[in-house]
N, C-alpha and C positions, 0 to 999 in steps of 0.2 A: 525340574517343577519341583519335585521335591525336594528344596535346599529351603524354601519359607516359602511362609504364604503365600494368599496373592494380594496384591492392595489398590487393584484397578479391577473390573466389570470387565475390560478386554481380557487381561489374564483368567480371570473367572473363566468363560468365555469359552480362552482357547482348550482350558485342562477340563471343560463337560463336552469342546466334542474331541479330545482324545480316548476321554472314556467311552463316550458311544459311539467313535469311529472300532474303537476295541470288544466293545457289551454285540454289535452289529455281525462280528465277524464268528463268535460265540455260534454252537447248533441250539439252545437255550433264546437264541434270535430268529430264528428260520424263520417260524409264525411268517407273514405275509402284513398282518393285521401290527406283529411288533414291526417290522422294516419299515413299515409307513408313519409308525411315529415317530421309530428315528429321526425319520429324512426331514418329516414334518419337525423338529427337534431342533435340528443341525440348521434349520430356515432360519425358523426363529431366531435362533442363537445368533447368522450370520447379517439380520436382518436389525437385530440387536447394538454389536461389535459397529454396524455400519454407519445405525444413530448416533453412539455412543461415540466415534473419530468426528462426525460430525460438530459436535457441542465443540 
C-alpha cells in the first residue's frame, strides 16, 4: 500500500478500510458512538466499491 499512490477509487477505499479497521481497535475508538460511525463508514465504502465495480 505504501509503494505508490492509489489510482482507482477501489484502491482508495481499500486503504480507508484498512485505516478505519486499525483505528477501530484502539482505545480512543472504544466509544460506542465512534464504533457506530466506523461501522457506517465501512458500510458506505462497501456500497461505493460495489457501485464502482458495476460501472
